[in-house]
C-alpha positions, -999 to 999 in steps of 0.1 A, spaced: -590 599 174 -611 591 205 -593 576 234 -600 539 235 -584 532 269 -603 504 286 -633 509 263 -623 481 239 -616 445 249 -603 413 233 -629 386 243 -619 355 223 -587 340 208 -580 310 186 -548 294 173 -546 264 150 -519 237 149 -486 254 140 -456 242 121 -463 219 92 -500 214 86 -501 198 51 -537 188 51 -552 223 54 -554 252 29 -549 288 41 -587 292 39 -592 262 62 -567 275 86 -584 309 86 -618 293 94 -604 270 120 -588 298 139 -620 319 137 -642 291 149 -619 286 179 -620 323 187 -658 323 185 -660 293 208 -636 308 232 -657 340 235 -690 323 234 -702 343 204 -719 331 172 -712 340 135 -744 360 134 -731 383 162 -700 393 142 -705 425 122 -669 435 115 -642 415 98 -605 421 92 -581 397 76 -544 397 67 -546 381 33 -526 351 21 -493 347 2 -501 312 -9 -537 318 -19 -539 356 -27 -574 370 -32 -582 406 -44 -611 407 -19 -597 384 8 -619 397 36 -651 391 16 -640 357 5 -632 347 41 -666 359 53 -681 337 27 -659 307 36 -668 311 73 -705 316 67 -709 350 82 -742 363 68 -733 400 64 -708 424 80 -710 462 83 -672 468 84 -647 447 65 -612 450 50 -579 432 43 -549 446 61 -517 451 41 -491 461 66 -472 428 69 -461 419 104 -478 451 118 -512 440 106 -525 422 137 -517 450 162 -529 476 136 -560 455 132 -568 457 169 -565 495 168 -586 497 136 -612 474 150 -614 495 182 -617 527 162 -645 512 141 -664 501 172 -659 535 189 -672 552 157 -704 531 158 -696 513 126 -699 478 142 -700 461 175 -680 429 173 -650 425 150 -632 393 141 -595 398 132 -579 367 116 -546 357 99 -535 324 85 -514 308 58 -498 275 48 -465 290 37 -445 259 46 -465 232 29 -483 253 3 -451 265 -15 -417 252 -23 -387 267 -5 -378 287 -36 -414 299 -41 -416 309 -4 -384 330 -6 -396 346 -38 -430 356 -26 -416 371 6 -391 392 -14 -414 404 -42 -432 429 -20 -402 451 -23 -393 477 -50 -396 460 -84 -375 487 -101 -345 493 -78 -343 463 -55 -358 431 -71 -337 432 -103 -305 428 -82 -317 395 -68 -316 399 -31 -333 375 -7 -355 389 21 -327 378 45 -302 398 24 -322 430 29 -325 426 66 -288 416 69 -279 451 57 -297 465 88 -279 440 111 -245 448 97 -251 486 99 -260 483 136 -229 462 143 -207 488 125 -223 518 142 -227 505 177 -204 475 182 -233 450 184 -218 415 182 -229 383 165 -230 368 200 -256 393 211 -277 386 180 -274 349 189 -285 356 225 -319 367 211 -324 333 193 -313 314 225 -337 333 248 -366 329 224 -359 292 221 -360 289 259 -395 303 258 -405 280 230 -394 250 249 -422 258 274 -448 260 246 -463 227 233 -474 246 202 -440 259 192 -425 246 159 -390 244 173 -384 232 209 -349 217 209 -325 237 232 -299 258 214 -268 277 226 -250 308 213 -224 284 198 -252 265 180 -265 297 164 -230 308 153 -223 273 140 -255 271 119 -253 278 82 -247 313 71 -277 327 52 -267 363 46 -238 377 67 -241 383 96 -273 363 98 -270 326 104 -298 301 99 -308 302 135 -309 340 134 -338 337 109 -375 331 116 -393 299 109 -413 292 77 -446 278 90 -482 269 85 -507 282 110 -534 306 118 -549 327 147 -578 350 153 -591 373 180 -624 390 187 -628 426 197 -659 443 212 -668 470 238 -657 466 274 -694 468 284 -704 439 262 -673 419 272 -685 417 308 -712 392 298 -690 369 277 -672 337 285 -636 348 291 -619 374 312 -617 406 291 -583 419 280 -585 457 277 -568 479 251 -550 506 270 -532 523 242 -524 520 205 -502 537 179 -490 532 143 -463 547 121 -457 538 85 -430 553 63 -414 534 34 -409 498 24 -378 498 3 -342 495 14 -330 521 -11 -350 550 5 -348 542 42 -330 572 57 -314 553 86 -310 515 87 -305 514 125 -335 535 135 -371 528 129 -405 545 133 -413 521 162 -405 552 183 -435 570 169 -459 541 172 -449 532 207 -448 567 220 -485 571 209 -494 539 226 -477 547 258 -493 582 258 -528 569 253 -523 541 278 -509 565 305 -482 540 314 -444 540 312 -418 514 304 -414 502 339 -451 493 340 -447 467 313 -445 431 326 -437 414 293 -432 423 257 -441 405 225 -422 422 196 -415 413 160 -385 390 156 -382 380 120 -344 381 124 -324 384 157 -313 420 152 -349 432 148 -359 430 185 -326 448 194 -334 477 171 -371 478 182 -363 477 219 -340 507 214 -365 526 194 -394 519 218 -373 534 246 -366 502 267 -329 511 263 -308 538 247 -299 536 210 -269 514 205 -274 496 238 -298 469 226 -272 442 223 -263 446 259 -299 449 270 -309 415 256 -279 398 272 -277 384 308 -311 367 309 -333 398 310 -356 387 281 -356 350 290 -382 331 311 -382 346 346 -362 376 334 -371 411 343 -386 417 308 -397 383 293 -399 387 255 -418 366 230 -430 341 256 -445 318 230 -412 314 211 -418 342 186 -412 340 149 -378 326 156 -389 294 173 -427 292 175 -443 301 141 -439 325 112 -465 319 85 -456 350 64 -477 381 67 -497 365 95 -467 363 119 -476 392 142 -510 378 152 -493 350 173 -476 376 194 -509 393 202 -527 360 210 -499 351 233 -502 384 251 -539 377 257 -530 343 272 -505 358 295 -529 385 308 -556 358 313 -531 337 333 -535 308 308 -500 304 295 -491 273 315 -455 266 322 -444 298 305 -468 321 325 -452 354 335 -458 358 372 -483 385 381 -486 397 345 -509 428 345 -497 449 315 -482 437 283 -469 454 251 -473 440 216 -453 455 187 -457 444 151 -434 455 123 -437 450 86 -414 451 55 -379 462 66 -389 475 100 -407 504 83 -443 497 92 -452 497 129 -481 491 152 -479 491 190 -506 481 215 -506 481 253 -530 456 269 -542 450 304 -561 422 321 -569 443 352 
């Protein structure tokens, strides 16, 4: 694949109200986020000739990308698809959009994701729809919740490496500290490690506060060439590197519950970008449950395997830490609207690199890493971004 380093730029972002938005359907959230991104960039619908969506769990559509283009009123696009890689979809979408532009298939791609998972479904329906993507023959008949499947990974990591429930809770506390600085975040009440451990057990060792939010919300971003970006409204945020890795999606065939293919995706992104771990000023990584960032940080090489619990302790990933993580509040405290969750990490990275993050702004942020993960940490996409 052609090297996209600094040739592709994000030029517009949009984010709807997050949390409970009972008066909007998933289609309306999609359109609102897209319109905000267009306004942010200073582009019109007629200038968009590429379209990628992440579908909807509440209002599924077999040709979602086409339906969305129709809802939004885009006359015609030359490149269009719906992404089906769960939490990895947004970061993967950026790479796919960039590749399509480099190939001459289109010039400006809108990537959008939205859903009304909180107000559009009951609690039982929401849990069911999140679980049903897994193996219908060997997993679903045994009745696990999505949290039960992830809990197996957390427990295995604890058994193999001595990771503690207190270290898991540290991730939730650090993420909440970031969320407290974000007016958009769904949860902004301070929490302590003791609060996490005292919250209701969902699936051992995961407590309620170890688990991501269920949310309504949407976001979108616009991708075009670095050359065209120079003439648009906002400071361009350049794609330095990107990588993907996809293996399985079912617990019964994952070879190692404590190691993921994030190593493959991130290594490709670092290699393309020509940067190393010490160059990263902040990281936005998937955090559906508190053990997920611990495993992903290890696999991406920020610390050695088995040392993730220690790595996230001591304030390193908190506001003003040496590696601020999920500065918007992540899935744990800001917003998790199902398969759309990863897009909020990417939009936050753009804000940070523009210097538009307000109270939560990372000082002198130049290079950020965004990592999305889908299913049971089995689908991965990493992008390295720069505002310089």
